[in-house]
C-alpha positions in Angstrom: 0.0 0.0 0.0 1.3 3.5 -0.9 2.1 5.9 1.8 0.0 9.0 2.1 1.9 12.2 3.0 1.0 15.8 3.7 1.1 17.9 0.6 0.6 15.1 -1.8 -1.6 16.0 -4.8 -4.0 13.2 -5.7 -6.5 12.7 -8.5 -9.9 11.4 -7.4 -12.2 9.1 -9.4 -15.0 11.7 -9.7 -14.5 15.4 -10.3 -15.7 18.0 -7.7 -18.7 20.1 -8.8 -16.3 22.9 -9.5 -14.7 20.8 -12.3 -11.4 19.9 -10.7 -10.4 16.3 -9.8 -7.1 17.2 -8.1 -6.9 17.5 -4.3 -4.1 18.3 -1.9 -3.8 16.3 1.3 -3.7 18.6 4.3 -4.2 16.1 7.2 -3.5 12.4 7.6 -4.4 9.9 10.3 -7.5 7.7 10.7 -9.3 10.4 8.6 -7.8 12.2 5.6 -8.5 15.9 5.0 -8.2 17.1 1.4 -8.5 20.6 -0.2 -9.8 21.0 -3.8 -7.2 22.7 -6.0 -10.0 24.3 -8.1 -12.1 26.1 -5.5 -10.4 25.5 -2.1 -13.2 23.4 -0.6 -12.0 21.2 2.3 -13.4 17.7 2.7 -12.7 15.1 5.4 -13.0 11.4 4.5 -12.2 8.3 6.6 -9.1 6.5 5.3 -11.1 3.6 3.8 -13.3 5.9 1.8 -10.3 8.0 0.6 -8.4 5.0 -0.6 -11.5 3.7 -2.4 -12.1 7.1 -4.2 -8.5 8.0 -5.0 -7.4 7.3 -8.5 -3.7 8.1 -8.5 -0.9 10.2 -6.9 -0.2 13.1 -9.2 2.6 15.0 -7.4 4.6 14.5 -4.2 6.3 17.6 -2.6 10.1 17.6 -2.5 10.1 17.9 1.3 7.3 15.5 2.5 5.3 16.6 5.5 5.6 20.3 4.9 2.7 22.4 3.6 3.1 25.6 1.7 3.1 28.4 4.3 3.9 26.1 7.2 7.0 27.0 9.2 10.1 24.9 9.2 10.7 22.7 12.3 13.3 24.3 14.7 
């Protein structure tokens, strides 16, 4: 099973009503929180539902675990 990391961009099986099917992972754990790249809507899915609805990994950030705008660990 593929590891899910913060900042990953994933393509979902069905497009969001805004037309985009790309989402950024913003929280991991028992639940996965994702943000639509088209409109910014945030959705939380349980891990099982996320894995079922995910189509493929599109992009992985160079430094995994860091989100844009997040501060570097000290």
